[in-house]
N, C-alpha and C positions, 0 to 999 in steps of 0.2 A: 628528359635534359631538366635539371632542377631551375629553379627559379633564379637562383643566382648565377647560373649559367647561362640563361637566357637573357637574364639583364647585363652580364659583360659583352655578349654578342651585340644587343641592341645598342649597347652605348658606342661599342666601334664601329657599328654602322650610323651614328649621329655624325659621324664626318661629313656624311652626304651633304652637297651644297644646296642642293636642290630643296626649294619652300615646302613645296608639296611634301616631298619623301620627309623633310623634318616632321613635319606635321603630322602624317602618319605615323612616323616612329614614336611621336609624343604620346598619340593615343594608344598604340601598341604597349608600352611601357606603362602607360595608364591603367589600360586593361589589365596587364598581368599585375600590378599592385594591388588590384581589387579580386584578382582571381585567387590571389594567396597572400595575405595581407601580413607584411613580415611583423616579428614581435617589435613592440615600443622599445625604443633606445638599444635596438641591436645592431650587428654591422650593416645587416641587409637594408634595414630602414634607411641607414645612412648613404648606403651605396643610393637607394632608389632616390632617395632627397639630393644627393649631389646630382645625378644622371636628371632629374625633373628640373632642377633649376636651369641645368645648361641648355637643354633642350627648349623652355619655356624662353628663356631669354633669345634663343634664337629664331623664334616662330613670330608671325604675324599676331596682331592684336586679336583677332577673332579667334584665334586657337588658343590663345590666352584664357580668353574669355569662357570657352569650351570646357578648358582645365579647369578655371575656377568654380564653375557651375556643377562639376563631379565632385569636386574635393570640399565644396561647402559644408555639405552634410556627413562630413567622415570625420571620427573625433580620432582616427587612426591618420591622419595626414600628415605627413612630414614636416616638421616645425619651419624648416628653412625654407621650403617650397611655401608654405602657407603666409610666412613672414613677406616672400617676394611678391606673392600676388596681391596682398593684403596693402602693399604700398605702390600697386600699378596703378594706371589710369583708372577711375571709377567705374567704366565699363569692364573692366576686369575684376576689380577689387570689392564691387557692392555684395556679390552672395557671399564672399569671405567675411568681410565684415558684419554684414547683417546677421549671419547665421553661424558661421562657424565655431564649434565648440572648443578648438584646438587652439583659440587665440586665449590667451590670460588678460586677466585685468591690466596686468603692468605693459602687456602688448598693444592692447587698443587705447591705454591714455598717452603712452609715447605716440602711437599714430595720431592720435588728436591734436597732440602738440607739434607734430611734423605736418601733416598733411592739411589740405583745404576743408572749405565747409560741405561738399559734397561727401565725403569720406567721413565727417563728423557727421552728418545727417544719417549714412548709412549704420551708423555705431549707434546713434539713438534710438533706432527704428528695431534693435537686438530684444529676443523675446524678455530678457532678462538682463538688466541694466544695474548694476549695483552702487552704494552711493559714492565711493570713490571715483569711478567713471563718471557717474552724473554731474561731480563736481568740476571735473576737468572739462565737461562738455559745456556746461553752463560759464568757465571761465573762459573757453575759445570759441565757443559758440556765436554764429548771429543768431538774429530773432528767429528765423525761421528754422534754425538746429535746436535750440533751445525750445520752441515748442513743439516740434516733432517729438523731444525726450518728455517734456511733461504731459503730453498727450499720450505717451506709450503707457499703457498700465502696468505693464512688466517693470518700470524706471521705479527706483528707489532714490529718494531726496532725504538729505540730513536738514537739519534746524538750518543751518549756515545757507546750504545751498537752497532751500526754499525760499530764505529772506532777502537772495542775492535776485532768484526770480521776480518775486513779488517787487523787489524795488525798481528792477528794469520793467515790470509792467506797467507801474505808472505812466510810464512814457510809450507805451509798447502795446497798441492795441491785438499786435499779433500775439501776445502773452496773457493776454487778460482772459479770454474763455478757456484756453487750454486751463490755466489756476485756479480760474472759478469752478469750473465743471470737474475739478480732479477731488475724488473723495477724503482725501488725506491732507490735503492743504489745510494749515494750522487756521483755527478759526480767528485768530487777533491779525493775521496777514490778509484775509478776507476783509477786515474791517478798515485795514490800512487803503483798499481799493474803494470803497464805499461811495467817494466823493467824485473818482476818476473812470469809473469804466460806464459805458452805455446801459441805456435802462435796463435792457432783456436781461444783463449781467448783475444788475442790482439787485433784479427782482429774484434771482436765484439766490445771492447770499443774504436776501432778506428771509426767504422761505427756509435757509439753511439756520438761522439765527432763531426763527419761531420754532425750529423744533429741538434747541438746545434747553438745558436746566438752566434756571435764572442764575445760579450761582456761575455755572460755566461761563454763560455768555457775557456776565460783570466782569470775569477776570479777562476775557478774551478784550473785551473792549479798553480795558484798565492797561493791558499790556500794548494794546494798540495806539492807545492814546501816548503813553510814555515813551516809546520809541520813536513816534512821529514829533513830539515834542522837542527829543533830545536832538534830532536831526535837524531841526528849524530854529536857529537861534534866537532865543526871545529877544527881539527888539527893545532896545532901552526906550523907546518912546511907548511901549505896551502900557504901562502902568498909568503914564499920564494920559493917556489914550481912553483909558476904562474910566477915569474919574471926569473925563471930558465927556463921556458919553452918558455915562452916571446922571451928571449934572444935565442934561439936554434931557434925559428921559424923564426926572423928575419935574423938568419943566414942559413936558410933554410937547418936545421939540424933535424926538428923534423920530425920523419918518423919512421916506423915500427921496423926498427933497435935500434934506442934509446928507443922506448918502452918496447921492450925486453930486453935490458940492465938494465933498470930501474926495473923493474919486478927481474931479476937474482940480482940484489944489495938488492932487499928488499926495494925498496922505492918506495911504494905503494902508497904515497901520491903525490910524483911528477908523478907516470905513470897515476893516474888519471886525474891530471892536464893536461899532454899531452894527454892522450885518449881526453879527453871532447874538448879540442882545435882542435883534428884533426877530428873528427867525428861530432863537431857540438851541443853536448848535455851538459846539465850542469855538474858541477862538483858532486853533489849529486846522479844524476842518472849512472854516470859514476861509482863511486864508489860501488852503489848498484848492479850492474850489475857486477863490479869485484868479489865482497863478496858475493852474493847469491849461496846457493848450487846449483841450475840448470846453465848451460850454456847457456839458452835459448836466456836471454836477452841480454847478451853478444853476441851471434851469430848475432841476428837482428841487432844491432847497427852497429855492423863492416859490415853485408851485405848492407845495407841501406847507409852506407857512403863509400863504395868501396873498405872496406879494404877487402884484399884476404883471402882466406882461409887458408893458410898456416900461417898466422900472427894469426888470429884467434886461431887455433889450439894451437899454441905455447903459447897465450897469456892463454888461457884457462887452459892448462897443469901447466904453471908456477905459476898460483895464487893459485895451490895446494903445495902438497907435491916437486912435479918435481922429482919423485924416477921413477925406471923402470917400476913398474905397473902402476902409472900415465901415462908415454908415451905409454903404451901398448893400452890405452884408447884414442890415436890420433885420430885413425880409426873411430871409435864410434862418437868422437867429428866432426869430419868432416862430417858425417851423418846429424849431425844437421844442420851445416850451409847450406848442399846443398839441404836440403828439407824445407828451408825456400824459400817463393817466394819473390823476390826482390820488386816488386812493393809494396807489402802489407808490406814487412819492409819498405821501404821509406815513406809510408803512416803515419805508426806509428811515425816513427824517427820526422815528420813534427810535429808532436804532442809534444814532447820531447823538439822540438827547442823551440817551445811554451812556454814549462815549463824553459827553459834556459833564455828567455827574460824576465820573471818574476823573474827568480834567480838575474838577475844583476839588476833590476828595485831596 
């Protein structure tokens, strides 16, 4: 009996109401497909596609999951069935989404826009993820999904997508390590993260920068500064603040006590101008360190520049609400400062000073 005849006979039996019998029929039709795979785009393949979709829709999730596992690695899998399984519950869809080569990029992009985060994460783990698909995942995915994409060595991200991930990473620790550890992350985007990542990741950025040719590094840091400065609307107070700080420096009145007073008076622009002058970093880096949720970047700059722990803790507390609860956190802030390696902090600060040179240029 030909495969087509056997398929017709099995299709007639599919009217069986017993769920166990339908599951057995689904296996028989699947076995028949793999015994004699039909030619792509042939009438026989269309018949298989139709029968398999009907049977799959009528069987329990466990049977559909078994079916998905069998077809996940078949390049000749019927398109209609594959799309049906890919849109199913994640327990069914996962092997299809993560492995099936029968799915095209446009199919996967559509699924990213139509389904939830579990489906997106399965797609992000595919052996190869092209730039268009990566862009869709970054657009629709949560941080866990995007971290999986960035951690995937088979994913490819274009410049715009890298920039979107890097900007999200500034406020998302979940994205920082995958981005820092990825070999093709643009150097200037790593420069953006210097003041917002934890010390062990900053050490990795510093090590990478030390391996670059001076001209390449300077260009990357200049690009980083230009982008960050354009995102940070320059305050109308900045020019006046710089004049104020310059006068204080000339009178030898630029010290920790002045910085604390400026913060207490809510003169944050003046503080950042003074902090930048005392530590040797640029205004953009100083402001980012002050405003970031984590105090780690602020601690790194203070330690590398030789500012004492008491000043760092006071500044870190005053940048928030400075209420009783905030002061209760002073001990934990001190631990952040103590845990930093001074030499590693100085190495990182050296690259931040290079970015200051780009700021002044």
